[in-house]
C-alpha positions in Angstrom: -30.1 48.2 -17.5 -27.6 51.0 -18.0 -25.5 49.8 -15.0 -25.5 46.2 -16.1 -24.6 47.1 -19.7 -21.6 49.1 -18.4 -20.6 46.1 -16.3 -20.8 44.0 -19.4 -18.5 46.4 -21.2 -16.1 46.2 -18.3 -16.0 42.4 -18.5 -15.5 42.6 -22.2 -12.6 45.0 -21.7 -11.1 42.8 -19.1 -11.4 39.8 -21.4 -9.8 41.7 -24.4 -7.0 43.0 -22.1 -6.1 39.6 -20.9 -6.2 38.1 -24.4 -4.1 41.0 -25.7 -1.5 41.0 -23.0 -1.1 37.4 -22.0 -2.4 35.6 -25.1 -4.8 33.3 -23.3 -7.5 31.7 -25.5 -10.3 34.2 -25.9 -13.1 31.6 -25.5 -11.7 30.4 -22.2 -11.2 33.9 -20.8 -14.7 34.9 -22.0 -16.3 31.8 -20.4 -14.5 32.4 -17.1 -15.6 36.0 -16.9 -19.2 35.1 -17.7 -19.2 32.2 -15.3 -17.8 34.3 -12.5 -20.6 36.9 -12.9 -23.7 34.8 -12.4 -25.9 37.8 -11.9 -25.5 38.9 -15.6 -28.6 38.6 -17.6 -28.6 36.3 -20.6 -28.8 39.3 -22.9 -25.8 41.0 -21.4 -23.8 37.7 -21.4 -24.6 37.5 -25.1 -23.6 41.1 -25.6 -20.2 40.5 -24.0 -19.7 37.5 -26.2 -20.7 39.3 -29.4 -18.6 42.3 -28.5 -15.4 40.4 -27.7 -15.7 38.0 -30.6 -16.5 41.0 -32.9 -13.6 43.0 -31.8 -11.2 40.1 -32.0 -12.4 39.1 -35.5 -12.1 42.7 -36.8 -9.2 44.0 -34.8 -6.9 44.6 -37.8 -9.5 46.6 -39.6 -10.5 48.4 -36.5 -6.9 49.3 -35.9 -6.6 50.7 -39.5 -9.4 53.2 -38.7 -8.0 54.1 -35.4 -4.6 54.8 -36.9 -6.1 57.2 -39.4 -7.5 59.3 -36.5 -4.4 59.1 -34.3 -1.5 59.1 -36.9 1.1 60.3 -34.3 0.3 57.1 -32.3 0.9 53.8 -34.1 -1.8 51.4 -32.9 0.8 49.0 -31.4 2.2 51.8 -29.3 -1.2 52.9 -27.8 -1.6 51.6 -24.3 -3.2 48.1 -24.4 -6.2 49.3 -22.3 -6.8 52.4 -24.5 -6.4 50.4 -27.7 -9.0 47.9 -26.6 -11.4 50.6 -25.4 -11.1 52.2 -28.8 -11.6 48.9 -30.6 -14.7 48.2 -28.5 -16.2 51.6 -29.1 -15.4 51.5 -32.8 -17.0 48.1 -33.2 -20.1 49.4 -31.5 -20.2 52.5 -33.7 -19.4 50.7 -37.0 -20.8 47.2 -36.7 -23.4 47.0 -33.9 -26.7 48.6 -34.7 -27.7 48.3 -31.1 -25.7 51.1 -29.5 -26.3 54.8 -30.4 -23.1 56.7 -31.4 -23.1 59.1 -28.4 -23.6 56.2 -26.0 -20.7 54.2 -27.5 -18.4 57.3 -27.1 -19.6 58.1 -23.6 -19.2 54.5 -22.4 -15.7 54.4 -23.8 -14.7 57.6 -22.1 -16.1 56.3 -18.8 -14.1 53.1 -19.1 -11.0 55.2 -19.8 -11.7 57.3 -16.8 -12.1 54.3 -14.6 -9.3 52.1 -15.8 -6.9 54.2 -17.9 -4.2 56.7 -17.2 -4.8 60.4 -16.5 -4.8 61.2 -20.2 -6.7 58.2 -21.4 -10.2 59.7 -21.4 -9.1 62.8 -23.3 -7.2 60.7 -25.9 -10.2 58.3 -26.3 -12.7 61.1 -26.6 -10.5 62.8 -29.3 -10.0 59.7 -31.4 -13.7 58.7 -31.2 -14.8 62.3 -31.9 -12.9 62.2 -35.1 -14.2 58.7 -36.0 -17.8 59.9 -35.1 -17.6 62.4 -38.0 -17.1 59.4 -40.3 -19.7 57.1 -38.6 -21.8 56.7 -41.7 -18.8 55.9 -43.9 -17.5 53.4 -41.2 -20.8 51.6 -41.0 -20.9 51.2 -44.8 -17.3 49.9 -44.9 -17.9 47.3 -42.2 -21.4 46.3 -43.4 -20.4 45.9 -47.0 -17.6 43.5 -46.3 
């Protein structure tokens, strides 16, 4: 289960990266990634869809919170990959009640190690560590709106 959920997060990241960099329609990119990965369980395919759609819907609000934890890095200047990893993790922390806080952070750091630059994992861990201290507040902010 853990390995397949990590693979689902990887596919979600690839989808968000493509949408963010090339501007392809999210629904088409998402459908293609799910169709090309026939071994995904239905629950993980649903997880990818919920994660991608949730991040895209809330991206401006997620970016506001990210910017408060990394004020020296305007969100639009954060590497596209790092920005989308942070958005995904923050969505899982603040919105999804399915993923424990430590798991969301760990998975984000692992994605950064695998796909990001040499400093990505440390940067992501620092930002999410700061956000984690505010996790209850974040959940309230996202749930109440």
